[in-house]
C-alpha positions in Angstrom: 53.6 34.4 -45.8 56.2 36.1 -43.8 55.4 39.0 -41.4 55.6 42.3 -43.1 57.5 44.7 -40.8 58.0 48.4 -41.1 61.9 49.1 -40.7 61.5 50.9 -37.5 58.3 53.0 -36.9 58.8 52.6 -33.3 62.1 54.2 -33.2 61.0 57.6 -34.3 58.3 57.7 -31.6 61.2 57.1 -29.0 63.4 59.9 -30.3 62.7 63.4 -29.2 61.5 65.5 -32.2 64.4 67.3 -33.9 67.0 65.6 -31.7 68.2 62.9 -34.3 67.9 63.1 -38.0 66.4 60.1 -39.8 69.1 57.5 -40.2 69.3 54.9 -43.1 70.4 51.4 -42.7 70.4 48.7 -40.0 73.9 49.6 -38.6 72.8 53.2 -38.1 69.6 52.0 -36.6 71.4 49.7 -34.0 73.9 52.5 -33.1 71.0 54.8 -32.1 68.9 52.1 -30.1 71.6 52.0 -27.4 70.4 55.4 -26.1 67.2 56.5 -27.6 64.9 53.8 -25.9 66.3 54.6 -22.5 65.0 58.2 -22.6 62.0 57.6 -24.9 59.9 54.7 -24.1 57.5 56.8 -21.9 57.1 59.2 -24.8 55.0 57.1 -27.1 51.3 56.3 -26.7 49.7 53.1 -27.7 51.2 52.0 -30.9 48.8 51.8 -33.7 50.0 48.6 -35.4 48.1 47.7 -38.6 47.9 44.0 -39.1 49.6 43.0 -42.2 47.0 40.4 -43.2 44.1 42.1 -41.5 43.4 39.1 -39.2 40.0 39.3 -37.6 40.6 37.4 -34.3 43.2 39.3 -32.4 44.1 38.9 -28.8 46.2 41.7 -27.2 48.8 41.0 -24.5 50.1 44.5 -23.5 53.4 44.2 -21.8 54.5 47.8 -22.2 54.1 48.7 -18.5 52.2 47.9 -15.4 50.8 51.5 -15.7 48.2 50.2 -18.2 46.2 48.5 -15.6 42.6 49.5 -15.4 40.4 49.4 -12.2 38.1 46.4 -12.0 34.4 46.4 -10.9 35.1 46.3 -7.1 37.5 49.3 -7.4 34.9 51.2 -9.5 32.2 50.5 -6.9 34.4 51.8 -4.1 35.2 54.9 -6.0 31.6 55.5 -6.7 30.6 55.0 -3.1 33.5 57.0 -1.5 32.8 59.6 1.3 34.5 62.8 0.2 35.4 66.2 1.6 37.8 69.0 0.8 41.3 67.4 1.2 43.1 70.7 0.9 41.1 71.6 4.2 42.2 68.2 5.5 38.4 67.2 5.5 38.3 64.3 3.0 37.6 61.1 5.2 38.6 58.7 2.6 41.9 60.4 1.9 42.6 60.6 5.6 42.0 57.0 6.1 44.2 56.0 3.0 47.0 58.1 4.7 46.6 56.4 7.8 46.6 52.9 6.3 49.7 53.7 4.2 51.7 55.1 7.2 50.8 52.0 9.1 51.9 49.6 6.4 55.2 51.4 5.8 56.1 51.9 9.3 56.2 55.6 9.0 54.6 58.3 11.3 52.5 60.0 8.4 51.7 59.6 4.8 50.5 62.1 2.1 48.3 61.3 -1.0 50.0 62.8 -4.1 48.8 62.7 -7.7 51.9 61.1 -9.2 55.2 59.5 -8.4 57.2 62.2 -10.1 55.6 64.9 -8.0 56.2 62.7 -4.9 59.8 62.3 -5.5 60.2 66.1 -6.3 58.4 66.8 -3.0 60.8 64.7 -1.1 63.8 66.4 -2.7 62.3 69.8 -2.0 61.7 68.9 1.8 65.0 67.2 2.3 67.0 69.7 0.5 65.7 72.9 2.0 68.0 75.5 0.4 68.4 76.2 -3.3 72.0 74.7 -4.2 71.9 71.7 -2.0 72.6 68.5 -3.6 71.2 65.1 -3.8 73.1 61.8 -4.7 71.3 59.6 -7.1 72.1 56.5 -9.2 73.0 57.3 -12.9 70.2 55.1 -14.0 67.6 56.0 -11.6 64.1 56.9 -12.6 64.5 60.1 -10.6 67.7 61.1 -12.7 66.6 59.9 -16.1 62.8 60.1 -16.5 61.6 63.0 -14.3 62.8 65.9 -16.5 65.4 67.1 -14.1 62.8 68.5 -11.8 65.0 68.7 -9.0 67.1 71.3 -10.6 64.4 72.8 -12.8 61.9 73.5 -10.0 63.7 73.0 -6.7 67.0 74.4 -7.5 68.7 71.3 -6.2 71.9 69.9 -7.8 72.2 66.3 -8.5 75.4 64.2 -8.5 75.4 60.6 -9.6 77.0 57.2 -8.7 77.1 54.4 -11.1 74.2 52.1 -10.9 75.3 48.4 -10.8 73.4 45.5 -12.6 71.4 44.6 -9.5 70.3 48.2 -8.8 72.7 48.9 -6.0 75.8 51.1 -6.2 79.4 50.9 -4.7 79.4 52.3 -1.3 82.9 53.7 -1.6 81.9 55.6 -4.6 78.8 56.9 -2.8 81.0 58.1 0.0 83.4 59.9 -2.3 80.4 61.9 -3.8 79.7 63.5 -0.3 80.7 67.1 -0.1 82.7 68.1 3.0 83.4 71.6 2.4 80.3 73.4 3.7 79.9 76.3 4.3 82.7 76.9 1.7 80.8 78.9 -0.9 82.4 76.9 -3.9 80.4 73.9 -3.3 76.8 72.6 -3.0 75.9 70.9 0.3 75.2 67.3 0.3 71.7 66.6 1.8 70.2 63.5 0.5 70.9 60.1 -1.0 68.2 58.5 -3.2 67.7 54.7 -3.8 65.2 53.0 -6.1 63.5 49.7 -5.2 62.7 47.8 -7.3 64.9 49.2 -9.8 63.1 50.0 -13.1 66.0 50.2 -15.8 67.7 47.3 -14.3 64.8 45.0 -14.8 62.8 45.1 -11.5 65.8 44.2 -9.4 65.3 44.1 -5.6 67.6 46.0 -3.4 69.2 43.7 -0.7 68.4 44.5 2.8 72.1 44.5 3.8 72.8 47.1 1.0 70.1 49.3 2.3 71.4 49.1 5.9 74.9 50.0 4.7 73.5 53.0 2.9 71.6 54.0 6.0 74.8 53.7 8.2 76.9 55.7 5.8 74.2 58.4 5.4 73.9 58.7 9.3 77.6 58.9 9.6 77.5 62.2 7.3 74.3 63.5 8.5 72.5 62.8 5.3 68.8 61.6 4.8 67.8 58.6 2.7 64.7 58.7 0.4 63.6 55.6 -1.5 61.9 55.8 -4.9 59.7 52.9 -4.0 57.2 53.1 -6.8 57.3 49.3 -6.9 58.3 48.5 -3.2 55.4 46.3 -2.8 56.8 44.0 -5.4 60.1 44.1 -3.6 58.4 43.1 -0.3 56.6 40.3 -2.0 59.8 39.0 -3.6 61.7 39.1 -0.3 58.8 37.8 1.9 59.0 40.6 4.2 56.6 43.4 5.2 57.4 46.8 3.5 58.3 48.3 6.9 61.2 45.8 7.1 62.6 47.4 4.0 61.8 50.9 4.9 63.3 51.0 8.3 66.5 51.9 6.5 65.0 55.0 4.8 63.8 58.3 6.1 61.1 58.7 3.5 59.5 56.7 0.7 57.3 57.2 -2.4 55.1 54.4 -3.3 52.9 54.2 -6.5 49.3 53.0 -6.4 48.8 53.0 -10.1 51.3 50.3 -11.3 51.0 46.7 -10.1 48.6 47.7 -7.4 46.1 48.6 -10.1 44.6 52.1 -8.9 43.9 54.6 -11.7 46.1 57.4 -10.1 48.1 58.4 -7.2 51.2 57.8 -5.0 51.8 57.8 -1.3 54.6 59.9 0.2 55.5 58.7 3.7 58.0 59.8 6.5 58.1 61.6 9.8 55.3 63.9 10.8 57.4 67.1 10.5 58.6 65.9 6.9 54.9 65.4 5.9 53.8 68.7 7.2 56.5 70.3 4.9 55.5 68.1 2.2 51.8 69.4 2.2 53.1 72.9 1.6 55.3 71.6 -1.3 52.4 69.7 -2.8 50.2 72.9 -2.8 52.9 75.0 -4.5 53.3 72.2 -7.2 49.5 72.3 -7.8 49.0 68.8 -6.3 46.4 69.9 -3.8 43.2 68.2 -4.8 39.7 68.8 -3.4 37.2 65.9 -3.3 40.1 63.4 -3.8 38.3 60.6 -1.8 37.1 59.1 -5.2 40.7 58.4 -5.9 41.7 57.5 -2.5 39.1 54.7 -2.4 40.9 53.0 -5.2 44.2 53.6 -3.3 42.8 51.8 -0.2 41.7 48.9 -2.1 45.2 48.7 -3.8 47.0 48.6 -0.5 44.6 46.3 1.3 43.7 43.8 -1.5 46.1 43.9 -4.4 49.5 43.2 -2.8 49.1 39.4 -2.4 48.5 38.8 -6.2 51.8 40.4 -7.2 53.4 37.1 -6.8 51.4 35.9 -9.8 53.0 38.7 -11.9 56.4 37.6 -10.8 55.7 33.9 -11.8 54.4 35.0 -15.2 57.6 37.1 -15.8 59.7 34.1 -15.0 57.7 31.8 -17.1 58.1 34.0 -20.2 61.9 34.3 -19.4 62.3 30.6 -19.2 60.6 30.3 -22.5 63.0 32.6 -24.1 66.0 30.6 -22.8 64.2 27.4 -24.1 63.9 28.8 -27.6 65.5 26.9 -30.4 67.6 28.5 -32.1 69.2 30.3 -29.1 68.2 33.8 -30.0 67.8 35.5 -26.8 70.1 36.2 -23.9 68.4 36.2 -20.4 69.7 36.2 -16.9 66.9 34.2 -15.2 68.5 34.8 -11.7 67.9 38.5 -12.3 64.1 38.1 -12.9 63.1 38.8 -9.4 59.8 40.7 -9.9 57.4 41.7 -12.7 59.9 43.3 -15.0 62.0 41.3 -17.6 64.7 42.7 -19.6 66.3 40.5 -22.3 68.6 40.8 -25.4 68.6 39.4 -28.8 71.8 37.7 -29.8 71.1 37.6 -33.6 72.3 41.0 -35.0 70.0 40.6 -38.0 67.1 41.2 -35.6 67.1 44.4 -33.6 65.0 45.0 -30.4 62.8 47.5 -32.5 62.1 45.1 -35.2 61.6 42.3 -32.7 58.9 44.5 -30.9 57.4 45.5 -34.3 57.0 41.9 -35.2 55.5 40.9 -32.0 52.9 43.5 -32.4 52.0 42.7 -36.0 49.2 40.3 -37.0 49.1 38.4 -40.3 46.9 35.8 -42.0 49.6 33.3 -41.8 49.9 33.7 -38.0 46.0 33.2 -37.7 46.3 30.1 -39.8 49.2 28.7 -37.8 48.1 29.8 -34.2 44.3 29.9 -34.8 44.0 33.5 -33.8 46.1 36.6 -34.1 48.2 37.5 -31.1 49.4 41.1 -30.7 52.0 41.6 -27.8 53.1 45.0 -27.1 56.5 45.6 -25.5 59.3 48.1 -25.9 62.8 48.4 -26.9 64.6 49.4 -23.9 68.0 50.6 -22.3 71.2 49.1 -23.6 69.9 47.6 -26.8 67.5 45.3 -24.9 63.7 44.7 -24.7 61.5 45.3 -21.7 58.3 43.5 -20.8 56.3 44.1 -17.7 53.6 41.9 -16.1 50.5 43.2 -14.3 47.1 42.3 -13.0 45.8 42.5 -16.6 48.1 39.6 -17.7 46.9 36.1 -16.9 48.9 33.0 -17.0 46.9 32.2 -20.1 48.0 35.7 -21.6 51.7 34.7 -20.8 51.2 31.5 -22.8 49.8 33.4 -25.7 52.9 35.8 -25.6 55.1 32.7 -25.6 53.2 31.3 -28.7 53.8 34.6 -30.5 57.4 34.9 -29.7 57.9 31.2 -30.9 56.0 32.2 -34.2 58.1 35.3 -34.7 61.3 33.3 -34.1 60.1 30.6 -36.6 59.4 33.4 -39.3 62.8 35.0 -38.7 64.5 31.6 -39.1 62.7 30.9 -42.3 63.6 34.3 -43.8 67.2 33.7 -43.1 67.1 30.4 -44.7 65.5 31.8 -47.8 68.1 34.5 -47.9 71.1 32.1 -47.9 
């Protein structure tokens, strides 16, 4: 029995309510997918896919994001036993220790524990761009520009100008230089203050920024008196992929934001690091944004374990992502377009080459479970992933996904392909 699929339940979770009227037909659907998933995949909660056949034995492989990781027993124990104090008063010993550990790892003078990556990036913009009307230069496909609600403008009064993000996450340095304002203090123009880079690059599929590129950005910024901030939410993935310590990457930046709750497995928290005077001002901004926490050592204990014990295992996530990518390439018929050389870390983006199967429908089928699947595979396999930017699909590996889980995802992909092929044959 062929898998039953709803035409596109996922799509309407990805479109802001009221922004797009329901569209009929597959052609209209494809025309929307090119933009809606870019700005919407963070909006939906865990999809509630009803198994078409009500299969009883279901394995779930959640590849939506590395933010779905959960703390294990050792991390929970560390949290339960954490020594705490009032962090706003600077008296939480576990937070203080985490900040010292992070600063040392990143090769920075100081670090600050912040509730989220979005807040951390916003604080960095606020501190670097000290006057309302200052300007930050960002990639047009950067997380800071697309997924953080325009907080730089909304809350900090900082204007953004964009450079074109290239497929490898970098941007053209000549274009970057052309975006730098030279008229200050001419009252007509904002004042260029900051360049932001993202490493690894989320939308471009976990791409690692080359060290030579970062060195050139640093030199250009120095030439014009600008600062460089790195949205390094997944900087540890970059360091593992390049085989270098994080400090070797961050020597080319003034400040960095590093997420603890993605591949590193902590339940919450981001580290903002930079010079001591920068962090002193960042403390004030964190307080103004409501990010000052009290007995935060319970959370910081998880962060310590993340930085000290979880980095080495990121290589497994990279291997698993590449294994799945290779399986897509090996698929017969050739349904998927994958650049294997671009699969550098734990994020995989791929496209479907058969126009009769949209990314939205493919993801829906991967998450459906039927009796025919259970009969063919011996169990139901529910694989969760998202339609993504540029009519593609995104899948992300993390500590909750083992090599065995990856093989299950491959089995499910092969089953979905076989069902799709049979449907096309019957339709001829």
